[in-house]
C-alpha positions in Angstrom: 17.4 -49.2 23.6 18.5 -48.2 26.8 20.1 -51.7 27.9 21.1 -54.8 25.7 19.4 -58.3 26.8 21.5 -61.1 26.5 18.6 -63.5 26.7 20.1 -65.4 29.3 23.3 -66.3 26.8 26.6 -67.5 28.1 29.9 -66.6 26.3 31.8 -69.4 25.7 35.0 -69.8 27.6 38.1 -69.7 25.3 40.9 -70.9 26.9 42.5 -73.8 24.9 45.6 -75.8 25.6 48.0 -73.5 23.9 46.8 -70.7 25.9 47.3 -72.6 29.5 50.7 -73.9 28.0 51.6 -70.3 27.0 51.0 -68.9 30.5 53.0 -71.6 32.2 55.9 -70.9 29.7 55.5 -67.0 30.2 55.8 -67.4 34.1 59.0 -69.5 33.4 60.6 -67.0 31.2 59.8 -64.2 33.4 63.1 -65.0 35.3 64.8 -63.9 32.1 63.2 -61.0 31.5 64.0 -57.3 32.3 60.6 -55.6 31.2 57.4 -56.3 29.9 55.3 -54.8 27.1 51.8 -55.2 27.5 49.7 -55.0 24.2 46.0 -53.7 24.3 43.8 -51.9 21.7 42.3 -48.9 21.8 40.2 -49.6 18.7 39.0 -52.1 16.2 40.8 -54.5 14.0 42.0 -54.9 17.4 40.1 -53.1 19.6 37.8 -50.3 21.3 38.6 -51.8 24.5 41.3 -50.1 26.6 39.9 -51.9 29.9 38.0 -55.0 28.4 40.9 -55.9 26.6 43.3 -56.5 29.4 43.6 -59.9 31.4 44.2 -59.6 34.9 45.8 -63.0 34.9 48.8 -61.5 33.1 49.1 -58.6 35.8 49.8 -60.9 38.5 52.3 -62.3 36.3 53.9 -59.0 36.4 55.6 -58.9 39.8 57.7 -55.6 40.1 59.4 -55.6 36.7 58.9 -52.2 34.3 56.1 -52.5 32.6 55.2 -50.7 29.3 51.5 -50.5 28.3 51.1 -50.1 24.5 47.5 -49.0 23.5 47.4 -50.3 19.8 45.3 -48.8 16.8 44.6 -45.7 18.4 43.1 -44.1 14.8 40.2 -46.3 15.4 39.3 -45.4 18.6 36.8 -42.5 19.6 38.9 -39.6 19.9 36.8 -37.7 22.4 37.4 -40.7 24.5 40.9 -41.4 24.3 42.7 -39.6 27.0 40.4 -41.2 29.3 41.3 -44.6 27.8 44.9 -43.8 28.5 44.5 -42.7 32.0 42.4 -45.8 32.5 44.9 -47.8 31.1 47.8 -46.5 33.5 45.7 -46.3 36.5 44.8 -50.2 36.1 48.4 -51.5 35.2 50.3 -54.0 37.2 49.5 -55.5 40.3 50.0 -54.9 44.2 50.0 -51.3 43.6 52.4 -51.5 40.9 51.8 -49.1 38.0 53.4 -49.2 34.7 56.2 -46.5 33.9 55.2 -45.8 30.5 52.0 -45.6 28.4 52.1 -45.5 24.5 49.2 -44.7 22.2 50.1 -46.2 18.5 48.1 -46.5 15.1 48.6 -48.9 12.3 50.2 -46.1 10.3 52.7 -45.5 13.0 53.7 -49.1 13.0 54.1 -49.2 9.5 55.9 -45.7 8.9 58.1 -45.8 11.8 56.9 -42.6 13.3 58.7 -40.9 16.1 56.4 -42.7 18.8 57.7 -46.2 17.4 61.4 -45.0 17.6 60.7 -43.9 21.1 60.1 -47.6 22.4 63.5 -49.2 22.4 65.1 -46.1 24.2 62.5 -45.8 26.7 62.5 -49.3 27.2 66.3 -49.4 28.0 66.2 -46.5 30.4 63.4 -48.1 32.4 65.4 -51.3 32.9 68.5 -49.2 33.3 66.7 -47.3 36.2 65.4 -50.4 37.8 67.0 -53.9 39.5 67.8 -56.6 36.8 66.9 -59.5 38.7 69.4 -62.4 38.3 70.7 -60.7 35.2 73.2 -57.9 36.5 75.9 -59.6 34.6 74.1 -59.4 31.2 74.5 -56.8 28.7 71.5 -57.6 26.5 68.0 -56.7 27.0 65.5 -59.3 27.4 61.6 -58.2 27.0 58.6 -60.2 27.1 55.5 -59.0 25.0 52.4 -60.1 26.6 48.6 -59.3 26.0 45.2 -60.9 24.9 44.9 -62.5 21.5 45.0 -60.5 18.1 46.2 -57.0 19.8 49.2 -56.7 17.5 52.1 -58.2 19.6 53.7 -59.9 16.7 53.3 -56.9 14.4 54.9 -54.8 16.9 57.9 -56.9 17.4 58.2 -57.2 13.5 57.7 -53.5 13.1 60.7 -52.8 15.6 62.7 -55.1 14.2 62.3 -53.7 10.4 62.9 -50.4 11.7 66.2 -51.1 13.7 67.8 -53.9 11.8 66.3 -53.6 8.5 65.4 -57.3 8.7 61.9 -59.0 7.4 59.1 -60.6 9.6 60.4 -62.7 12.2 57.0 -64.0 13.7 53.9 -64.5 12.4 50.9 -62.6 12.2 47.1 -62.6 11.0 43.6 -61.3 11.6 42.3 -64.5 13.6 43.1 -64.9 17.4 45.5 -67.7 18.1 48.3 -67.5 15.5 51.3 -67.6 18.0 50.6 -70.8 19.9 53.5 -70.7 22.3 56.2 -68.6 23.5 58.9 -68.2 21.2 62.7 -67.8 21.6 64.1 -64.4 21.7 64.1 -62.2 18.5 66.6 -59.6 18.2 65.2 -56.2 17.4 68.0 -53.9 18.0 71.7 -53.9 18.0 72.7 -50.8 19.6 71.6 -51.3 22.6 71.4 -55.0 22.0 67.7 -55.8 22.6 65.5 -59.1 22.3 61.9 -59.3 22.2 59.9 -62.4 23.1 56.7 -62.9 21.5 53.9 -64.8 23.4 50.4 -66.4 22.8 47.3 -64.3 23.4 45.9 -65.3 27.0 42.3 -64.6 28.0 41.3 -65.3 31.6 39.9 -69.2 31.8 36.6 -67.8 32.7 35.2 -64.2 31.8 33.5 -62.3 34.3 30.4 -61.4 32.3 28.7 -61.6 29.1 29.3 -58.3 27.7 33.0 -58.3 28.2 33.3 -61.4 26.2 31.1 -59.9 23.4 33.4 -56.8 23.4 36.5 -59.1 23.1 35.0 -60.8 20.3 34.1 -57.8 18.7 37.6 -57.0 18.5 38.7 -60.5 17.4 40.2 -61.6 20.4 37.6 -64.7 20.7 36.6 -66.5 17.4 33.0 -65.5 16.1 31.6 -68.5 16.3 32.1 -69.3 19.7 29.9 -66.2 20.5 27.7 -65.8 17.2 28.0 -63.6 14.6 24.3 -62.5 15.4 24.4 -61.4 18.9 27.8 -59.7 18.4 26.4 -57.8 15.5 23.1 -57.1 17.5 25.4 -55.6 20.5 27.4 -53.5 18.0 24.1 -51.9 16.6 23.1 -51.2 20.2 26.4 -49.8 20.9 26.5 -47.5 17.9 23.3 -46.1 18.5 24.1 -45.6 22.1 27.1 -43.6 21.2 25.3 -41.6 18.4 27.6 -42.9 15.7 25.4 -43.2 12.9 27.6 -43.9 9.7 26.0 -47.1 9.2 22.9 -45.4 7.9 24.6 -43.7 4.8 27.0 -46.5 4.4 24.4 -49.0 3.7 21.6 -46.7 2.5 19.2 -46.7 5.2 16.6 -44.1 5.6 16.9 -43.6 9.4 18.7 -45.0 12.4 17.4 -48.7 13.3 16.8 -50.2 16.9 16.7 -53.5 15.5 19.4 -55.5 14.0 17.2 -57.2 11.2 16.5 -54.2 8.7 20.4 -53.3 9.0 21.6 -56.8 8.0 18.6 -56.8 5.6 20.1 -53.7 3.8 23.8 -55.1 4.2 22.9 -58.5 2.5 21.2 -56.5 -0.5 24.1 -54.3 -0.8 26.8 -56.7 -0.9 24.9 -59.7 -2.5 24.7 -62.0 0.3 22.1 -64.6 -0.6 21.7 -68.1 -0.5 20.2 -70.9 -1.9 17.5 -72.9 0.1 15.9 -76.4 -0.8 12.1 -76.3 -0.3 10.1 -79.4 -0.2 6.9 -78.8 -1.9 4.0 -81.0 -3.0 5.5 -81.3 -6.6 9.1 -81.8 -5.8 12.0 -79.7 -4.3 12.3 -76.2 -5.1 15.5 -73.9 -5.0 14.7 -70.5 -3.3 17.4 -67.9 -3.2 17.1 -65.8 0.0 19.1 -63.5 1.8 22.1 -64.6 4.0 21.8 -62.8 7.1 24.8 -64.8 9.0 27.3 -63.6 6.1 25.6 -60.0 6.3 26.5 -59.9 9.9 30.0 -60.8 9.1 30.3 -58.3 6.8 28.8 -55.5 9.4 31.4 -56.7 11.6 34.1 -56.5 8.9 33.0 -53.1 8.3 33.4 -52.2 11.9 36.9 -53.6 12.6 38.0 -51.9 9.6 37.0 -48.6 11.2 34.1 -47.8 8.3 31.5 -47.7 10.9 33.4 -44.6 12.5 35.6 -44.3 15.3 34.3 -46.3 18.5 35.4 -47.2 21.9 33.6 -50.0 23.5 34.5 -49.2 27.0 
């Protein structure tokens, strides 16, 4: 397929009450913040969307404070497109011509193992703050950092990782694979003693209205919008279209297909057979009710999406 037909569908807007409340709280908390760390994702399990995964509303909130852009989960991104993604992230950062002073690319292993990239965050943020005006906070000796981003991009994981690294402490904020785990702006969480630094976790916030259907599907593929609001069927179909367009044919071998498929039905059939995804359906006949076992295509679509988010279908950047 040269283009994807959304069939006149519209992506449901996912801007629940806690998002609107969180945005108001973030604006109020901005006066006490010295710097902002914006998390987005280069690949799945959060991303493939270094551009679609950024909320322009959040950039309007930034003002002129120092801004660090963290592109998370780079280990799932297409390595051929990663440098472009990083440059695009830097160029699209901030508002009113304000660009972020620093862009970091992290992967899941680095968050777990505290690599040299993770070690850079605290000293670099401290340097940015020291080199910038501290609005209404010149007398403060500690650093207060606001962590922002769309849902399910790893904001809480980043905070917990830095806390384990510098303070040898356990989790301070809940994490999960579904969007919406953080419901409100939390109190400050200490992540370092020297320098004394606090990070504030915030709820993931999407624009109240997405600009186009394709952006919404990309966000849903990366877990920023709950699957059922978009539909696993159209998400799986769009994913197959994207994999074929980028010549990422790892799904052929993984599911035992004879060749690449342009239609989603043969792929889901193989996934359902390989994973044993079946369901019993009651059929009414002239002699009574009969239970018939059929393939569960909805469950197969979910398995297809889960494999993509785990990086099992190759390293892909959707933007």
